[in-house]
C-alpha positions as CSV (number, residue, x, y, z in Angstrom):
1,M,-58.8,57.0,-141.0
2,E,-61.0,59.8,-140.2
3,K,-60.5,59.5,-136.5
4,F,-56.6,59.3,-137.0
5,V,-56.9,62.6,-139.0
6,T,-58.9,64.3,-136.5
7,K,-56.7,63.0,-133.6
8,L,-53.6,64.3,-135.4
9,W,-55.1,67.8,-136.1
10,N,-56.0,68.2,-132.5
11,Q,-52.6,67.3,-131.7
12,I,-51.1,69.9,-133.8
13,Q,-53.4,72.6,-132.5
14,E,-52.3,71.6,-128.7
15,N,-48.6,71.7,-129.7
16,L,-48.9,74.9,-131.6
17,G,-51.0,76.6,-128.6
18,D,-48.3,75.4,-126.2
19,S,-45.4,76.9,-128.4
20,L,-47.4,80.4,-128.7
21,G,-48.0,80.4,-125.0
22,A,-44.4,79.8,-124.4
23,L,-43.7,83.0,-126.6
24,G,-46.3,85.0,-124.8
25,L,-48.4,85.0,-128.1
26,S,-51.3,82.8,-126.9
27,D,-53.7,85.9,-127.0
28,V,-53.0,86.8,-130.4
29,Q,-56.1,86.9,-132.7
30,W,-54.3,85.4,-136.0
31,S,-57.4,86.4,-138.1
32,D,-57.3,90.1,-137.2
33,L,-53.5,90.0,-137.8
34,S,-53.8,88.3,-141.1
35,V,-56.2,91.1,-142.3
36,Q,-54.0,93.8,-140.9
37,V,-50.9,92.5,-142.6
38,L,-52.8,92.0,-146.0
39,G,-54.1,95.5,-145.6
40,Q,-50.7,96.9,-145.1
41,L,-49.4,95.0,-148.1
42,I,-52.1,96.3,-150.4
43,I,-51.4,100.0,-149.1
44,A,-47.5,99.5,-149.7
45,M,-47.9,98.1,-153.1
46,V,-50.1,101.2,-153.8
47,L,-47.5,103.6,-152.3
48,I,-44.7,101.7,-154.6
49,G,-46.8,102.0,-157.8
50,V,-47.3,105.8,-157.1
51,I,-43.6,106.2,-156.3
52,V,-42.6,104.2,-159.6
53,G,-45.2,106.4,-161.5
54,I,-43.4,109.6,-160.4
55,Y,-40.2,108.1,-161.6
56,W,-41.4,107.3,-164.9
57,I,-42.7,110.9,-165.4
58,I,-39.6,112.3,-164.2
59,A,-37.3,110.1,-166.2
60,S,-39.5,110.8,-169.5
61,I,-39.1,114.6,-168.9
62,T,-35.3,114.3,-168.6
63,D,-35.1,112.1,-171.8
64,F,-37.2,114.7,-173.5
65,I,-34.8,117.5,-172.1
66,S,-31.6,115.6,-172.8
67,R,-32.9,115.0,-176.7
68,R,-34.2,118.5,-177.1
69,F,-30.8,120.2,-176.0
70,H,-28.6,117.2,-177.4
71,Y,-27.0,116.3,-174.0
72,G,-26.6,112.8,-175.2
73,E,-25.8,109.7,-173.1
74,L,-23.2,111.6,-171.1
75,V,-25.8,113.5,-169.2
76,R,-28.7,111.1,-169.4
77,R,-27.2,108.1,-168.0
78,P,-25.9,109.6,-164.5
79,L,-29.5,111.2,-164.4
80,H,-31.2,107.8,-164.7
81,I,-28.9,106.2,-162.1
82,G,-29.6,109.0,-159.6
83,L,-33.4,108.8,-160.3
84,R,-33.4,105.1,-159.8
85,Y,-31.5,105.3,-156.5
86,L,-33.7,108.1,-155.1
87,T,-36.8,105.9,-156.2
88,L,-35.3,103.0,-154.3
89,I,-34.8,105.1,-151.0
90,A,-38.5,106.4,-151.3
91,V,-39.7,102.8,-151.7
92,V,-37.9,101.5,-148.7
93,L,-39.0,104.4,-146.5
94,A,-42.5,104.1,-147.7
95,V,-42.7,100.2,-146.9
96,A,-40.7,100.8,-143.6
97,A,-43.2,103.5,-142.4
98,Q,-46.2,101.2,-143.6
99,F,-45.1,98.4,-141.5
100,G,-44.6,100.5,-138.1
101,A,-40.9,101.7,-138.3
102,G,-40.4,104.7,-135.9
103,E,-39.0,108.0,-136.8
104,P,-35.6,107.3,-135.6
105,I,-35.3,104.3,-138.0
106,L,-36.7,106.2,-140.9
107,R,-34.4,109.0,-140.3
108,A,-31.3,106.5,-140.1
109,I,-32.5,105.0,-143.5
110,A,-32.8,108.1,-145.3
111,R,-29.4,109.5,-144.0
112,A,-27.5,106.1,-144.8
113,G,-29.2,106.2,-148.2
114,F,-28.0,109.7,-149.0
115,M,-24.8,108.9,-147.6
116,A,-24.1,105.9,-149.7
117,L,-25.3,108.1,-152.6
118,G,-22.6,110.5,-151.9
119,F,-19.9,108.0,-151.7
120,Y,-21.0,106.6,-155.0
121,L,-20.7,109.9,-156.5
122,I,-17.3,110.4,-155.0
123,W,-16.3,107.3,-156.6
124,L,-17.5,108.2,-159.9
125,I,-15.5,111.6,-159.7
126,L,-12.3,110.0,-158.3
127,S,-12.4,107.3,-160.9
128,Q,-12.5,109.8,-163.7
129,V,-9.8,111.9,-162.2
130,L,-7.6,108.7,-161.7
131,R,-8.2,107.6,-165.1
132,K,-7.1,110.8,-166.7
133,V,-4.1,111.4,-164.6
134,L,-2.9,107.5,-165.1
135,A,-3.5,108.1,-168.8
136,R,-1.5,111.5,-168.9
137,N,1.4,109.9,-167.3
138,R,1.2,106.9,-169.3
139,I,1.1,104.5,-166.3
140,D,1.2,100.8,-167.1
141,Q,-2.3,99.3,-167.7
142,S,-1.7,96.8,-164.8
143,I,-0.7,99.4,-162.3
144,A,-3.7,101.6,-163.3
145,Q,-5.7,98.4,-162.4
146,L,-4.5,98.0,-159.1
147,A,-4.8,101.5,-158.3
148,R,-8.4,101.6,-159.2
149,N,-9.0,98.4,-157.2
150,V,-7.3,100.0,-154.3
151,M,-9.4,103.1,-154.4
152,S,-12.7,101.0,-154.9
153,V,-12.1,99.0,-151.8
154,V,-11.2,101.9,-149.5
155,L,-14.1,103.9,-150.5
156,A,-16.4,100.7,-150.0
157,A,-15.0,100.2,-146.5
158,F,-15.4,103.9,-145.5
159,A,-19.1,103.8,-146.9
160,A,-19.9,100.7,-145.1
161,V,-18.5,102.1,-141.8
162,T,-20.4,105.2,-142.4
163,V,-23.9,103.4,-143.0
164,L,-23.5,101.0,-140.1
165,A,-22.7,104.0,-137.7
166,E,-26.2,105.7,-138.8
167,F,-27.9,102.5,-137.3
168,G,-26.1,102.6,-134.1
169,F,-23.4,100.2,-134.7
170,D,-20.4,100.1,-132.4
171,I,-17.7,100.9,-135.3
172,L,-14.7,100.5,-132.8
173,S,-16.0,97.0,-131.7
174,I,-16.5,96.0,-135.3
175,V,-13.0,97.0,-136.3
176,A,-11.4,95.3,-133.4
177,G,-13.2,92.1,-134.1
178,L,-12.3,92.1,-137.7
179,G,-8.7,92.5,-136.8
180,I,-9.0,89.4,-134.7
181,V,-10.7,87.6,-137.4
182,G,-8.1,89.1,-140.1
183,I,-5.2,87.5,-137.9
184,A,-6.8,84.0,-137.9
185,V,-7.6,84.4,-141.5
186,G,-4.1,85.3,-142.1
187,F,-2.6,82.3,-140.6
188,A,-5.1,80.0,-142.4
189,A,-4.6,81.8,-145.8
190,Q,-0.8,82.0,-146.1
191,S,-0.8,80.8,-149.6
192,T,-3.3,83.3,-150.6
193,L,-1.3,86.2,-149.0
194,S,1.9,85.0,-150.5
195,N,0.4,85.2,-154.0
196,F,-1.3,88.7,-153.1
197,I,2.3,90.0,-151.9
198,A,3.9,88.3,-155.2
199,G,1.2,90.0,-157.3
200,I,2.0,93.4,-155.9
201,T,5.8,92.9,-156.6
202,L,4.8,91.8,-160.0
203,L,2.8,95.1,-160.7
204,I,5.7,97.2,-159.2
205,E,8.7,95.4,-160.9
206,R,6.7,95.1,-164.0
207,P,8.7,92.1,-165.9
208,F,5.9,91.8,-168.2
209,R,3.0,93.8,-169.1
210,I,-0.7,92.8,-170.5
211,G,-0.4,91.9,-174.0
212,D,3.3,90.5,-173.9
213,W,4.1,87.2,-175.1
214,V,5.9,85.2,-172.3
215,T,7.2,81.8,-171.1
216,I,6.6,81.1,-167.5
217,N,7.1,77.8,-165.8
218,G,7.3,76.3,-169.2
219,Q,3.9,77.8,-170.2
220,E,4.0,80.1,-173.2
221,G,1.3,82.4,-173.8
222,K,0.0,86.1,-174.2
223,V,-0.4,88.0,-170.9
224,M,-4.2,88.6,-170.7
225,K,-4.7,89.9,-166.8
226,I,-2.3,90.4,-163.9
227,A,-4.6,89.9,-161.0
228,L,-3.6,90.2,-157.3
229,R,-3.6,86.5,-156.8
230,T,-2.8,84.9,-160.4
231,T,-1.4,85.8,-163.7
232,W,-3.6,84.8,-166.8
233,L,-2.0,83.5,-170.0
234,R,-3.7,82.8,-173.3
235,T,-1.9,80.2,-175.5
236,R,-2.1,80.2,-179.2
237,D,-4.7,77.3,-178.9
238,N,-7.0,79.9,-177.1
239,V,-6.6,77.9,-173.9
240,F,-6.5,80.2,-170.6
241,T,-3.8,79.2,-168.0
242,M,-3.8,80.9,-164.4
243,I,-0.5,80.7,-162.9
244,P,-0.3,81.7,-158.9
245,N,1.5,84.9,-158.7
246,D,3.9,83.2,-156.0
247,S,5.2,80.7,-158.6
248,V,5.6,83.3,-161.2
249,A,7.7,85.7,-159.0
250,S,10.0,82.7,-158.2
251,S,10.5,81.4,-161.7
252,D,12.2,82.2,-164.7
253,I,10.4,84.6,-167.2
254,I,11.0,84.8,-170.8
255,N,9.4,87.9,-172.3
256,Y,9.4,88.1,-176.1
257,S,7.8,91.4,-176.3
258,A,10.0,93.5,-174.0
259,E,12.2,95.1,-176.8
260,G,9.7,95.2,-179.7
261,A,10.6,93.1,-182.8
262,T,11.3,89.4,-182.1
263,R,13.8,87.3,-184.3
264,V,12.9,83.8,-185.5
265,N,15.4,81.3,-187.0
266,I,14.3,78.9,-189.6
267,P,16.8,75.9,-190.3
268,V,17.4,74.9,-193.8
269,G,19.6,72.2,-195.1
270,I,21.3,71.9,-198.5
271,A,23.3,69.1,-200.1
272,Y,27.0,69.2,-200.0
273,K,27.3,69.7,-203.9
274,E,25.2,72.5,-203.9
275,S,26.6,76.1,-203.3
276,A,25.5,78.2,-200.1
277,K,25.7,81.4,-202.1
278,E,23.4,80.1,-204.6
279,A,21.1,79.0,-202.0
280,R,21.3,82.2,-200.2
281,Q,20.5,84.2,-203.6
282,V,17.3,82.1,-203.9
283,I,16.1,82.5,-200.3
284,M,16.8,86.2,-199.7
285,P,14.2,87.7,-202.2
286,L,11.4,85.5,-200.5
287,L,12.3,86.9,-197.0
288,E,12.8,90.4,-198.3
289,N,9.2,90.7,-200.0
290,H,7.4,88.7,-197.4
291,D,4.5,90.7,-196.0
292,E,4.9,89.7,-192.5
293,V,8.8,89.7,-192.3
294,M,10.1,93.1,-191.1
295,N,12.7,94.7,-193.8
296,T,13.6,98.1,-192.4
297,G,16.7,99.3,-190.7
298,T,18.3,96.9,-188.4
299,F,15.5,94.6,-188.8
300,K,16.5,93.0,-192.0
301,P,16.4,89.2,-192.9
302,R,19.4,87.3,-193.7
303,V,20.7,83.6,-194.5
304,I,23.9,82.3,-192.8
305,M,25.6,79.1,-192.6
306,T,25.9,77.6,-189.3
307,S,27.5,74.2,-189.5
308,L,28.5,71.3,-191.7
309,G,26.4,68.4,-190.8
310,D,26.5,64.8,-191.5
311,S,24.6,64.9,-194.7
312,S,23.9,68.4,-195.2
313,V,25.3,72.1,-195.2
314,N,23.2,73.8,-192.5
315,L,21.9,77.3,-193.3
316,L,19.8,79.6,-190.9
317,A,17.2,81.9,-192.2
318,Q,16.7,84.6,-189.7
319,I,13.7,87.0,-189.8
320,W,12.2,89.6,-187.6
321,L,8.6,89.7,-186.6
322,R,6.5,92.5,-185.4
323,P,5.1,92.4,-181.8
324,D,1.6,92.2,-183.1
325,D,2.6,89.2,-185.2
326,L,3.5,87.0,-182.3
327,D,0.2,85.6,-182.1
328,V,0.5,83.8,-185.4
329,Q,4.1,83.2,-185.2
330,P,4.0,79.5,-186.0
331,K,1.8,80.4,-189.2
332,I,4.3,82.8,-190.3
333,M,7.3,80.3,-190.0
334,A,5.4,77.5,-191.7
335,D,4.4,79.8,-194.7
336,V,8.1,81.0,-195.1
337,L,9.6,77.5,-194.7
338,E,7.2,76.2,-197.4
339,K,8.1,78.8,-199.7
340,I,11.8,78.3,-199.2
341,K,11.1,74.6,-200.0
342,E,9.6,75.4,-203.4
343,A,11.9,78.0,-204.4
344,L,14.9,75.7,-203.8
345,D,13.0,72.9,-205.6
346,E,12.5,75.2,-208.5
347,A,16.2,76.3,-208.5
348,G,17.4,72.8,-208.6
349,I,19.1,72.9,-205.4
350,E,19.0,69.5,-203.6
351,I,17.5,69.3,-199.8
352,P,19.1,66.0,-198.8
353,F,17.7,63.7,-196.1
354,P,20.1,61.8,-193.7
355,H,22.0,58.9,-195.4
356,L,25.1,56.9,-194.8
357,Q,27.5,55.9,-197.5
358,L,29.7,52.7,-196.8
359,F,33.1,51.9,-198.6
360,V,34.4,48.4,-198.1
361,D,38.0,47.4,-199.2
362,D,39.1,43.7,-199.6
363,A,35.9,42.4,-197.8
364,K,36.8,38.7,-197.9
365,G,34.0,38.0,-195.3
366,L,31.4,38.8,-198.5
367,K,32.8,35.9,-200.5
368,P,30.3,33.5,-199.8
369,V,27.6,36.0,-200.9
370,L,29.5,37.5,-203.9
371,D,30.7,34.1,-205.6
372,P,27.1,32.9,-206.3
373,L,26.2,36.4,-207.7
374,F,29.4,37.3,-209.9
375,G,31.5,34.1,-209.7
376,P,35.1,33.5,-208.1
377,A,36.6,35.5,-211.0
378,A,34.8,38.5,-210.1
379,N,36.2,38.1,-206.6
380,S,39.8,37.3,-207.6
381,D,40.0,40.2,-210.0
382,R,39.5,42.5,-206.8
383,N,42.5,40.9,-205.1
384,Q,44.7,41.3,-208.1
385,P,47.4,44.1,-207.7
386,T,47.0,47.3,-209.7
387,P,49.2,47.4,-212.6
388,G,52.3,49.6,-211.9
389,A,51.9,49.1,-208.1
390,S,54.9,47.9,-206.3
391,S,55.0,44.4,-204.8
């Protein structure tokens, strides 16, 4: 066993020596190189500790000044972000210099870092300006979201191009290559592009907004998000449904929140012997005094007769709900219907169930059944002519 291990180790050393020789590294003194790398790592760690210590001191001073002069989080947070970024640049430069990076590379790293910081500051400023402009003009939330996303993507693209240019990359070649790749990706992702274009169309036409209750493709829910590829709905069961925008744009859309208040119809049936007027007098006070039923202006509840059914007089209680109450519409309808049932019961107004009344005249086919029960006389009496009737 010992001979086998020794032979294996010699073979590994021989193969490793051949590989290093092919790479021109056969003369490398690995022990000296490892000591040198370890020393550089220790020095780099010391430099990182010094830089982090300087950051901690400056951050503590800024915290003290902001608390002393009551600048608050509005000033302290951007200062901390800037200090952390500068600390990161200093750490990268120190480590790169320690491992032998030349002056051109260090200068490129520094310029790229400060340019990226500049783009970040521009993004912060433009975001605040855009947010205020959109809020002042009362732009829809979905359009505002699209504008912010487009601005972020454009700035990120410019920042990437600028940073790569600092390291000597040929930007024109990269852009040309990306154009060719973009054409190939476009053919391979036609569905995604179709959803993207449909999302832009939805954001421009605005058939619904975030927070509206809608029915799309048979799915009813509250619009939670209008992304560039999908539209997100939340049902009353707190289930999220993501519908592709291409399908949304080509389907029928029912928007319950577009015009504010929504009318809800609750069917009620009473017996034919009851008075529809009395039933209305019983139901109306319940609707008018319900906390979640609107009773102002043109949005007033009412009770109307809709039809004469097979076994009931069909009434319809119509109520108006506020847009914010559409989330709990089934609960409100159930509560109103339950109170209508209790009020009609207390008033003695019958709510019938479907039934059928059968009238049979001169039913000779029932004679074998009726004779054992009532006798032939009872059956013959039914066949006698009524007194005073003509023969």
